[in-house]
C-alpha atoms as one frame of an Amber mdcrd trajectory, in Angstrom:
protein
 -50.682 -42.260 -39.224 -53.299 -39.867 -37.912 -56.815 -40.350 -39.065 -60.415
 -39.089 -38.272 -62.106 -42.043 -36.560 -65.829 -42.705 -35.836 -66.358 -43.990
 -32.345 -70.350 -43.620 -31.978 -72.992 -41.163 -32.514 -71.609 -37.671 -31.808
 -68.134 -39.113 -31.153 -65.511 -38.443 -33.788 -61.767 -38.312 -32.862 -58.321
 -38.054 -34.328 -56.496 -41.324 -33.611 -53.220 -42.934 -34.401 -54.080 -45.880
 -36.628 -51.849 -48.255 -38.705 -50.782 -46.989 -42.278 -52.562 -48.617 -45.222
 -50.684 -51.157 -47.371 -51.047 -52.551 -50.821 -53.595 -55.338 -50.666 -54.195
 -55.912 -54.395 -51.938 -55.369 -57.407 -54.385 -52.704 -58.713 -53.988 -50.586
 -55.579 -52.123 -47.430 -54.981 -51.404 -45.602 -51.739 -51.595 -41.961 -51.663
 -50.349 -39.381 -49.073 -53.395 -37.334 -48.605 -52.686 -33.525 -49.055 -56.337
 -32.247 -49.043 -59.795 -33.795 -48.255 -63.105 -32.286 -48.337 -65.579 -32.480
 -45.606 -69.146 -33.505 -46.915 -72.535 -32.841 -45.491 -73.075 -36.633 -45.783
 -70.485 -36.919 -42.975 -73.093 -35.472 -40.665 -75.255 -38.617 -41.289 -72.417
 -40.640 -39.803 -71.827 -38.152 -37.020 -75.461 -38.135 -36.099 -75.575 -41.925
 -36.082 -77.913 -42.411 -39.015 -75.797 -45.057 -40.752 -76.713 -48.381 -39.049
 -73.531 -50.296 -40.187 -70.905 -48.025 -38.803 -68.663 -49.436 -36.383 -66.229
 -47.886 -33.876 -62.847 -47.587 -35.434 -64.177 -46.753 -39.038 -62.105 -43.999
 -40.796 -64.307 -41.389 -42.385 -63.965 -39.136 -45.400 -64.636 -39.563 -49.127
 -63.273 -36.472 -50.845 -59.524 -37.003 -50.850 -56.566 -36.055 -53.058 -52.897
 -36.482 -52.672 -49.587 -37.781 -53.890 -48.904 -41.342 -55.035 -46.439 -42.964
 -52.728 -46.855 -46.613 -53.562 -48.088 -48.311 -56.755 -49.376 -51.807 -57.155
 -47.675 -54.167 -59.761 -50.737 -54.066 -62.106 -51.310 -50.315 -62.049 -50.653
 -48.603 -65.481 -51.703 -45.107 -65.132 -49.779 -43.798 -62.151 -46.210 -43.575
 -60.791 -44.831 -42.464 -57.462 -44.942 -38.732 -57.125 -48.143 -38.189 -59.222
 -50.823 -35.899 -57.755 -54.330 -37.389 -57.925 -57.848 -36.546 -57.250 -59.672
 -39.693 -55.933 -63.576 -39.886 -56.570 -65.585 -41.016 -53.677 -66.962 -43.948
 -55.658 -64.817 -47.182 -55.994 -65.535 -48.702 -59.325 -63.916 -51.818 -61.061
 -64.163 -50.524 -64.558 -65.093 -53.945 -65.978 -68.663 -54.971 -64.855 -71.834
 -54.284 -66.748 -72.547 -51.092 -65.057 -68.985 -49.730 -65.344 -68.973 -50.459
 -68.968 -72.062 -48.190 -69.255 -70.113 -45.641 -67.180 -72.657 -46.066 -64.371
 -69.768 -46.148 -61.820 -71.748 -45.676 -58.884 -73.667 -48.753 -59.486 -70.558
 -51.030 -59.836 -71.519 -54.452 -58.622 -68.195 -55.878 -57.629 -66.561 -53.332
 -55.248 -69.059 -53.513 -52.465 -68.607 -56.554 -50.149 -71.423 -55.077 -47.950
 -73.981 -55.265 -50.738 -76.283 -57.587 -48.721 -76.300 -55.134 -45.887 -77.096
 -52.374 -48.273 -79.953 -54.151 -49.870 -81.436 -54.948 -46.559 -81.101 -51.206
 -45.467 -81.783 -49.367 -48.667 -83.307 -51.721 -51.019 -80.424 -51.592 -53.421
 -76.642 -52.092 -53.424 -74.555 -49.126 -54.849 -70.614 -49.318 -55.459 -68.207
 -49.335 -52.579 -67.485 -45.985 -51.044 -64.538 -44.579 -49.123 -65.288 -44.102
 -45.374 -69.027 -44.727 -45.301 -69.878 -47.760 -43.179 -70.229 -51.541 -43.630
 -72.948 -51.542 -45.988 -70.705 -49.455 -48.497 -67.729 -51.772 -48.144 -66.165
 -50.427 -44.990 -63.217 -48.952 -46.973 -61.044 -46.801 -44.740 -61.649 -43.181
 -45.695 -59.758 -40.207 -46.863 -59.754 -38.031 -43.695 -56.307 -39.426 -42.885
 -52.697 -39.075 -43.666 -52.645 -41.958 -46.192 -55.221 -43.776 -48.200 -55.356
 -47.129 -50.012 -57.021 -46.598 -53.302 -58.388 -49.901 -54.923 -58.793 -50.144
 -58.802 -56.515 -47.059 -59.160 -56.584 -47.186 -63.029 -60.349 -46.542 -63.019
 -61.310 -43.490 -60.879 -58.417 -41.277 -59.812 -57.552 -38.289 -62.098 -53.906
 -37.139 -62.401 -53.540 -33.470 -61.624 -51.137 -31.056 -63.328 -48.616 -29.441
 -60.930 -49.817 -25.849 -61.996 -53.040 -26.449 -60.172 -53.402 -26.095 -56.367
 -55.123 -28.626 -54.080 -57.808 -25.883 -53.463 -58.494 -25.658 -57.287 -59.047
 -29.295 -57.770 -60.052 -31.180 -54.572 -63.775 -30.461 -55.252 -63.529 -32.819
 -58.354 -63.706 -35.711 -55.855 -67.390 -35.192 -55.054 -68.894 -31.848 -54.717
 -68.408 -30.561 -58.225 -69.541 -33.573 -60.061 -72.574 -33.878 -57.792 -73.584
 -30.294 -58.696 -72.740 -31.018 -62.387 -74.947 -34.106 -62.520 -77.898 -32.347
 -60.946 -77.557 -29.600 -63.749 -77.042 -32.332 -66.406 -80.134 -34.363 -65.196
 -82.279 -31.171 -65.296 -81.916 -31.012 -69.090 -80.972 -27.470 -69.201 -81.207
 -25.850 -72.624 -79.746 -22.481 -73.816 -81.696 -19.645 -72.462 -83.659 -21.666
 -69.840 -84.533 -20.244 -66.417 -83.168 -22.388 -63.669 -83.879 -22.305 -59.925
 -81.624 -24.065 -57.538 -83.039 -24.583 -54.187 -80.249 -24.979 -51.617 -77.051
 -22.959 -51.926 -74.469 -24.937 -49.841 -71.280 -26.348 -51.622 -73.124 -28.591
 -54.055 -75.784 -25.882 -54.758 -73.123 -23.290 -55.455 -71.457 -25.726 -58.144
 -74.844 -26.416 -59.552 -75.284 -22.662 -60.139 -71.977 -22.598 -62.065 -72.869
 -25.712 -64.077 -76.276 -24.236 -64.877 -74.306 -21.387 -66.706 -72.152 -23.859
 -68.288 -75.148 -25.577 -69.847 -76.273 -22.228 -71.226 -78.945 -21.010 -68.803
 -80.207 -17.522 -69.512 -81.279 -16.984 -65.942 -80.313 -18.633 -62.593 -82.243
 -18.110 -59.375 -80.754 -19.212 -56.120 -82.875 -19.982 -53.165 -81.842 -20.411
 -49.504 -82.318 -18.826 -46.166 -78.606 -18.426 -45.165 -77.459 -14.949 -45.969
 -73.883 -15.919 -46.433 -74.796 -18.679 -48.916 -77.140 -16.212 -50.876 -74.428
 -13.679 -50.976 -71.931 -16.170 -52.322 -74.451 -17.243 -55.000 -75.018 -13.663
 -55.964 -71.235 -12.627 -55.984 -69.529 -15.748 -57.346 -72.475 -17.518 -59.017
 -73.932 -14.267 -60.698 -77.348 -15.572 -59.631 -80.532 -13.779 -58.745 -81.246
 -14.631 -55.035 -84.483 -15.442 -52.974 -84.506 -15.919 -49.255 -87.346 -18.469
 -48.675 -87.564 -17.323 -45.118 -88.507 -13.841 -46.104 -89.752 -14.195 -49.724
 -92.839 -15.890 -51.027 -91.193 -18.111 -53.611 -94.122 -19.265 -55.596 -95.334
 -15.726 -56.107 -91.861 -14.613 -57.469
């Protein structure tokens, strides 16, 4: 299959690599039909992750069609469309039982590397270096998805890939930001940064009942999107004195 492969700082290529196979009865294999590109991928490209190795397949925002199913998978069949979250969680450990899936303590075989580099060990993550498990990523034609009954979401055929691919990472990241802010009905909410996650945070602020949303950035195109699609007031921090406004 073809995949986007990291070869070093500033060196990412499309290579031919072996197709993934079922390694555990809880796995599924999907044929990737869409995959988001994350700002975090730039950290890999810029050489900021010390445990990357040449040959690592990147990408952690995939969706696709199930083409193989492990013998212990119960939720999915061949032909199902799924969105795959970027975090790999077992569903059984202390943290997963509390729905703290990004802290799963069983899916990251690189936990010691993560503790040495970051001081803590999160769950395994697709396509994001040895210290997050060295799981091949989703910017590829096929992807092995471990613990398939835990994370992936089955998608109705009436919805397009473009409508749902953001459920993998960008939308829930923006949602969690809005949720953690404790927005109450009628609140004024300022969102600093109107990239893809910021755009979803704007939408989620309205969902939580904000009475006023102010979007702050310096990129005109992002501010215009926040105004038109996010119905937000906009401030350009390169031109406006934010604290005075």
